[in-house]
C-alpha positions as CSV (number, residue, x, y, z in Angstrom):
1,M,312.1,-31.6,-8.2
2,K,309.6,-32.4,-10.9
3,T,306.7,-31.9,-8.5
4,I,308.0,-28.4,-7.6
5,I,308.3,-27.4,-11.3
6,K,304.8,-28.7,-12.1
7,F,303.4,-26.9,-9.1
8,S,305.1,-23.7,-10.1
9,I,303.8,-23.9,-13.6
10,L,300.3,-24.6,-12.4
11,L,300.4,-21.7,-10.0
12,F,301.7,-19.4,-12.8
13,V,298.9,-20.5,-15.2
14,F,296.3,-20.0,-12.5
15,T,297.6,-16.5,-11.7
16,L,297.5,-15.5,-15.3
17,N,294.0,-16.8,-15.7
18,V,292.7,-14.9,-12.7
19,A,294.6,-11.7,-13.7
20,F,293.0,-11.5,-17.1
21,T,289.4,-12.5,-16.3
22,Y,287.0,-9.9,-17.7
23,K,284.3,-8.5,-15.5
24,A,280.9,-7.5,-16.9
25,N,280.9,-3.9,-18.2
26,P,278.0,-2.1,-16.5
27,S,277.5,0.0,-19.6
28,C,276.4,-3.0,-21.6
29,I,273.5,-3.8,-19.3
30,G,270.2,-2.8,-20.9
31,V,267.8,-3.4,-23.8
32,Y,269.1,-3.4,-27.4
33,G,266.9,-3.2,-30.5
34,V,266.6,-1.9,-34.0
35,S,264.4,1.0,-32.7
36,E,261.6,1.4,-30.2
37,E,259.0,1.3,-33.0
38,D,260.5,-1.5,-35.0
39,S,258.1,-3.9,-36.7
40,S,260.6,-6.7,-36.9
41,Q,260.6,-6.9,-33.0
42,I,264.3,-7.8,-32.6
43,Y,265.4,-7.2,-29.0
44,L,268.2,-8.3,-26.8
45,T,268.0,-7.6,-23.0
46,L,271.1,-8.0,-20.9
47,N,270.5,-8.0,-17.2
48,A,273.0,-7.2,-14.4
49,D,272.6,-10.8,-13.0
50,N,274.1,-12.1,-16.2
51,T,270.7,-13.4,-17.6
52,F,269.4,-12.4,-21.0
53,K,266.2,-12.5,-23.1
54,Y,266.5,-12.5,-26.9
55,Q,263.6,-12.1,-29.3
56,D,263.6,-12.1,-33.1
57,F,260.2,-12.0,-34.8
58,S,261.6,-10.7,-38.1
59,D,260.7,-14.0,-39.8
60,S,257.0,-14.7,-39.0
61,K,257.5,-18.4,-39.9
62,H,260.5,-18.9,-37.6
63,K,260.0,-16.7,-34.5
64,I,262.8,-16.9,-31.9
65,S,262.3,-16.2,-28.3
66,T,264.8,-17.5,-25.8
67,S,266.5,-16.7,-22.5
68,G,269.5,-17.9,-20.5
69,N,272.8,-16.6,-19.2
70,W,275.4,-14.4,-20.8
71,V,279.2,-14.0,-20.4
72,Q,281.4,-11.1,-21.4
73,K,284.9,-11.8,-22.7
74,G,286.6,-8.5,-23.7
75,N,284.2,-6.8,-26.1
76,K,282.4,-10.0,-26.9
77,I,279.0,-11.1,-25.4
78,I,278.3,-14.8,-25.5
79,L,274.7,-15.9,-25.0
80,K,274.1,-19.4,-23.6
81,S,270.5,-20.4,-24.0
82,S,268.7,-23.0,-22.0
83,E,267.3,-24.3,-25.3
84,L,270.3,-26.2,-26.7
85,Q,268.8,-27.0,-30.2
86,L,267.8,-23.4,-31.0
87,K,269.9,-21.6,-33.6
88,F,270.2,-17.9,-33.0
89,H,272.7,-15.0,-32.9
90,H,274.6,-16.1,-29.8
91,L,277.9,-14.1,-30.2
92,W,277.7,-10.3,-30.1
93,T,280.3,-7.6,-30.2
94,L,280.1,-4.5,-28.1
95,S,280.9,-1.2,-29.8
96,D,280.5,2.5,-29.2
97,N,281.1,2.2,-25.5
98,G,278.2,-0.3,-25.0
99,K,275.6,1.7,-27.0
100,Q,275.6,-0.9,-29.8
101,V,275.9,-4.6,-30.3
102,K,276.7,-6.3,-33.5
103,S,276.3,-9.9,-34.6
104,R,276.7,-12.1,-37.7
105,K,275.2,-15.5,-38.4
106,G,276.0,-16.7,-41.9
107,L,275.1,-13.8,-44.2
108,C,272.7,-12.2,-41.7
109,Y,274.1,-9.2,-40.0
110,Y,272.4,-7.5,-37.0
111,N,273.3,-4.1,-35.5
112,L,271.2,-3.3,-32.5
113,C,271.3,0.0,-30.5
114,K,270.4,0.7,-26.9
115,V,266.7,1.7,-26.7
116,G,264.7,3.3,-23.9
């Protein structure tokens, strides 16, 4: 009897997990930046194969350029870099139907718009 109850609970949890899994929003695929002519050179590229490239050259002493995989959970984009020790904006929030992404790291706020 206990085995049946455990199996039923496990099946229920699995079903809920699969039912609420978010799929990548095709409208979020693209290149985000401050502007096409921005001197700070902050860009986030989200590819359809769930890879990304992030570049932040706003601080010339601490330039950041990394790539890896991204995951979408609701309106959140989570960047997972292959460089584990690198500190950068890894959590982004989609807004305006995928035309903007926003991030905050400490007191540094970024709001990037789709360019191109």
